[in-house]
Phi, psi and omega in degrees: 000135179284119179244029183290347180282354179242132174239127180296130175061014175212164182269152174221128177291136178251126180304137179292139181262162176299144187246150173240158181293143180280142173259114186251123183232155174232135176217187185282183179067038175272156174257166178160140182254125180290154176250119182275168182300330181293340182270355183242153183284319184216073181295150179227161179297122183299329181294327182287344181273348182276173177302129187285059179221029179297135180186195180231006184285322182273154178298152175300130182285345183200160172256350183246123187226151176238135183285124181245348179198147173224130177247128181207199181303332180268010179095206184267132171238123180263140181232168187267359178088356182260329188285324186233115183241156181230131181246116180257012183292339181258014187299330181260010179246150182209131175257115182305334179292338178286341187292324182058033172079016179289117185292339183278350182265117176267115183304333180287342182245357187274156175214171184244132171256148177215165179179188180226138173239105185059268181235012179245139178259153181216164173203154181198167184254139175226163168229169173075020178293135002253357191265331184226065187286132172234148185247133173279152181278043185244013184297126180241150183208139175290162187234038179289148174283131185255017177072218185290344182250073179287149181302146177280123182297333181293335177292314177299318179300317182294322180290338179269351185240350184295145185242351179208159179223146175213155186207165170225209189293333180216012184230139175232127180241124175254124187240134176225183182293336184245325187233158169228126180252131176247121178249155172237155179297156178304320180297320179295316181298314181296326181294342179281350176103192182296152179285354179196175184248339184248129186229150179240135183289132174260321179200158180214144175220136178218107185065234179268359181264141182218141172256106184287149180304322182294328179289323175298319180295322183281321191245336188218031182303123179076001185266345173253105184231160178219129176239130178260141184284333182215109184301334183277318181213078183298142172239353180206137171255144169226167178162199179238141174242085187060265183251008179240146173272156180214162171222143182220131177278138184237135173232161172072021182283139354260354187295320184216067183294143176213139176266112185260342177214144176227128170252133179221128179290169189246032177295137180283118179265166175300147187303322185278002177251353180301322181295323179298316181297318181294320178297315181297312180296321179295320179294319178302318182293341184260003186293130174225356181221151175218144168210153177221154185216091182067242185269006181240150180220142178237127170250133184212170179172179180285153174293130183294341181269320185256341182079002179274156180281078188223037179228132179206147173231124182247120184242157169235152178301134178287142177242146181283000000 
């Protein structure tokens, strides 16, 4: 494998590769730590910070939303929009089997809400959208364990009690007697950048060479890492490539990312890990696309030797 794009202890310019548009998606099972009112100097009502045109007269601007704030008895908690999502695409659809015989639910007026809380999906039936919302007792939710970021029970409580909704061009507010939920459109959430700055490699492929997940677990768990300097518009990556540290200059994020410079230290690694390091560095140099989905991120691009789209790096958010 040609590794001329990396110079030990010195920089080497890497020719920019052709770029393709990034496909950016959001799904469940994202990580992120909320910030409570006690952690901020002057918290404010999230609804008051949006464009002052919340209402119900205009059509909904989106069916996909991410929760960015919840106000309740404990004050304001801010979220990153990735952990808790709301799907309104089924709002005008209703399955009578979901009703479970609730006499207050009129199938002609009912609709279905759905969403994700960390790594669990849910759905339920409502009527009276958007001004006089009532909830059927049919809300169902998966019960998978989400690791260190378990779902917040107050989010479920708020989704079961809200009685009205209002929105503007990128904000949706659900209001109930105890809680107020503020959502932002998927496009708005993605524009804020990555959900975190520190990432751990799950797998890597560069041309015909591959670093399998089991090998990372056995030989390099936590040793291939990537840290971005700015989650919204990174200009530099740093991290570890097994036993060496590295830095990489980034341009064109996120539409056409390219690694234009790589610094790599010259620590002598064990003989059987040299190949892993070379695959990782080679894949970084070939990156032309990025997408992220909650707690996972994929960097990909063509192989620098063959020109085929056969290079990928799969990361997960690092946890403490």
